[in-house]
C-alpha positions, 0 to 999 in steps of 0.5 A: 500499499504505501508502495502505490501511495508513495508516488502520490504523496511525494508529488502532494508534497512537491506541489505545495512546496512549489507553491508557498503562497497558496499553502500558508494562505490556506493554512492561515485561514484554517488556522484562524477558524479553528482557533476561533472556533476553539476559543468559542466552545472553551468559553461556551463550556466556561459558560455552562459550568459555571465553574470558571468565575466568568459570567458569559450569556449563553446567548452569546456562546450560541451566536458566537458558534452560528457565526464560527460555522459560517466562517468555517463554510466561508472558508471551505468556499474560498479553498475550494477553487485553490483546490480545483486551480491544483487539480487543473494544474495537476491533470498531467501528472495525474493522468501520468499516475493513471497511465502507470497502472494507477487506480482511481483511488490514487486519482481521489488521493492525489486531489485530496491529500494537499487539502488534507495536509493543508488543512491539518496543518492549519488545524494543529496550530489554530487549536492550541492557539484558541485553547490559549486565548480562551485560557487567558480570557478565563484567567483574567475573569478571575476563575480556574477551570476544573479538570472535567472542564479541561478535558471537555475543552480539549476533547471539543478543540480536537473535534474542530480540528478534525471537523476542519480537516474533514470539511476541507477534504470533502471541498476537494472531493468535489474536484475529484468527483469530477476528475475521477471519472475522466479518460486517461487520455483527456486527462493527459491533455488537460481536459475533464469530462463533464458528468451529468447534471442532476435535473434543476427541479430536484437540485432545487427540491433538494435545496429548499428542503435543506433550508426548511429543515436547517431552519427548523433545527437552527430555530430550536437550537436558539430557543433551548440555547443547545449549541450543538443543534445551533451549528447543525442547523447553521450547516444545513440551512446556510447549505440550502441557501448556498445551493439555491444561490449557486443554481441561480448563479450558473443559470445567469453565466454565460447569457449575455449576448450583448455588451462589451466583449470584455464582458462577454469574455468574463461571463464565458469564462465563469461559465467554463469554471463555475467552481472558481466563481459560484464558491467565491460568490457565495462566500462574498455573499455569507459576509455581506449577510453577516455584516448586515446582520451585525449592522441591524442588530446594533441599531435594534439594540440600542433602540431597544435599549433607548425604549427600555430606558427610564431614568432614575434622575436627572443626568449626573445625579445619583440614588444612595440607597441601603440594602437588607440581606435579601437584597431589598431597600431599606428605610431610610430614617431621618438620621441617616438622610441628615448623614448623607446631607452632610457629606454632600455639603462636604464634598461640594458646596453646590450638592443637595441631597433630597429625600425621595417620600414614598406611602407605605402601602398601595393606592388605588386610582379609579375612573369608574371603568378602570382602576390602576394599584400604585404601589410603594416605590422600591428598588426596582422602580427606582433603578430603571423601572420594573413596570409596575406603577410606583408613586412618589410624593412630590416636593418642591426640592424635587420637582426643581432638581428634576427639572419638569417644566411649568404644566407639571408645576402648575398641575401639582401647585393646583393639587392634582395627581401628575401620572405618566401618559396612558395610566388611565386607558380612558384619559379621565381627568377625574378619578377616585384616590383610595389609601389607607386614609379613605377615598378622595376625588382628585384631578388627573393630569397625564403629563408626567415625563418617564421617570422612576415614578408613574405618579407623583402625588400633591403634598396635600395627600401626605397629611392623609397618608404614611410615608417614609423615605426609601432612597436619597437622591444626590444632585448638583455635584460632578461625576468624579466627586459623586464617584468618590462620595460613593465609594466613602459612603460604601463603609457606612452601607450605602450603594450609589447607582449614578444616572449617566443619561439615556443610552446613545442611538447614534452609531454611524462610526459602527455601520460605516465601519462594517459597511468599509469591512464588507467592501475590503473582505468582499475585494479580497475574496474577489481578488483571489477569484481574480487571482485564479481567473488570470491563471486560468485564462492566461492561454486565451488572454495571451491570444487575444493580445497576439492578435492586437487587444489592448493591455487594459482588456484583462483589467476589464475583464478582471473589473467585470468579473470582481464587480459582477460577482460583488453585485451579485453577492449584495443582492443576495446577501442583504435580504438574507442578512436582514431576514436572518436578524429578524429571526434571531431576534424573535427567537431569542426574545421568545426565549428569554421571555423578553419583549418583541424588539423592533427591527431598525434597519440602516438604510443608508449603509445598506443601500451604500453597499449596493454601490461601494462593494461592487465598485471598490471590488471591481476597480480594486482587482482591476488595479491589481492586475499585472501590468505585462501580458502573460507569456504562455507556452502552449502544449500540443495536443 
């Protein structure tokens, strides 16, 4: 067996040594994918075992695994054209092996061995690198992994390395299946016979089936936060989408009958070598979809945070609270309030400490049709809002500190109850307020801005209620002084929460950074495709230049190929990214029992992708074309 495999193995090693840039490029890409996958699995195991001391959201682990699986697929698609180019270059050597008595298995081994060796080298380097990164992150978090965790992580890293090698071997087998059935004469002449194609209807049906089954498995995995189901569902779903895109792309190649000859030449070359154009376009579309999903996810998450945001107080203020062992806010005594006021005055002359008064018992507000219960304010309502209506007693200092407008001041001066808009569905101006002191008819004004309280009670109600101080609001201090005051008050059992203001909705730098990343990554992928196209089309380009074609003809061909593939990738990737983000957020909100998150689409950078990415890809690849015409030695047939 060794005597039969030795010539093929020597030919494989010689091929890898003759083309070190290709070998190093593939090995580095696969090492990065393996490292990211190993680190993601290690962090996921740490978050599940919860013994490493690192608090990692399970959804972060699930989405990390999803992105790692897609990245692995992208790299495999990028390496598939390299395997095909290597197979075309080695056809004559493979024909010699078959002419000397080699079997079909020897041909398959000769095509698969370079991919397997390169992937193995990258995986062997990447797996320890990923484990080292994860170990550094876990040690930074302050925890040490246990022995079972370490064994689990190492086994998972080995499994990822095996998967990387196996998937790349399968990608190389795609070329072997096309070469393996060729005759010896055709192989010696560098030709590959075309095998029979599966019917379009059957291919479309298989792709749709994969898409449906994979989508269901992926949704189930995300809902249960099962990393294995997430990985399997991602692979099957992505395979179905890639197959549909491949079917549509191959049907478009070679269809142009008009237009510049460089465009028709580029399409003809794409039709002759679909294994170069189709995988690179699918990889580019996947990258565009991931970056569009990232932009949409960032915008939607920021908008959801802004919608859920409830200020604790004026920007730059702080709330001092005391907690019992059960994590509930304690009632603040008058002496403690005076102590906080003294500390604030000592830190800054402009600082003020305002006690927040709330009723001891719930209050009922009814307009005859609807009833709203106002609970006493507690730590949940004060620190960001709990969703439960809470009441605070209005005071002149509190109104001034919050900066309420004249309408709120006038309503409280007129002894009206000020509540948030929508508190009473009927919108009645007259209602009955019921409490421990009995019932009283009050005028209601629904003009209270968003804050820790849903209702502000006029001072006249204080005589009829039992109230207590739930916290102390500190205003008038700069952030540094407020931080120092909070650290000093911790020794006395106080906890300080600082209001930093509403979350920032402006994230244009992030969006345009992702847009630039999409253009650069797609341009690099298509530059690789252009390099392979230039290598495969050298005889034809040399013939055209020999009969008078201008040197810029090759640049136009490269621009058409790269720009066209980038345009198809963007057109396909944008809707896939938006749909994937919508489904991901829906499943996340359902599984975590969150309120539905609205989809916020960054239209300007998303639409800019339609122009920027193809333009950058086309012009960039054209600019990188060599200036000198190729010198080709044709082999007589």
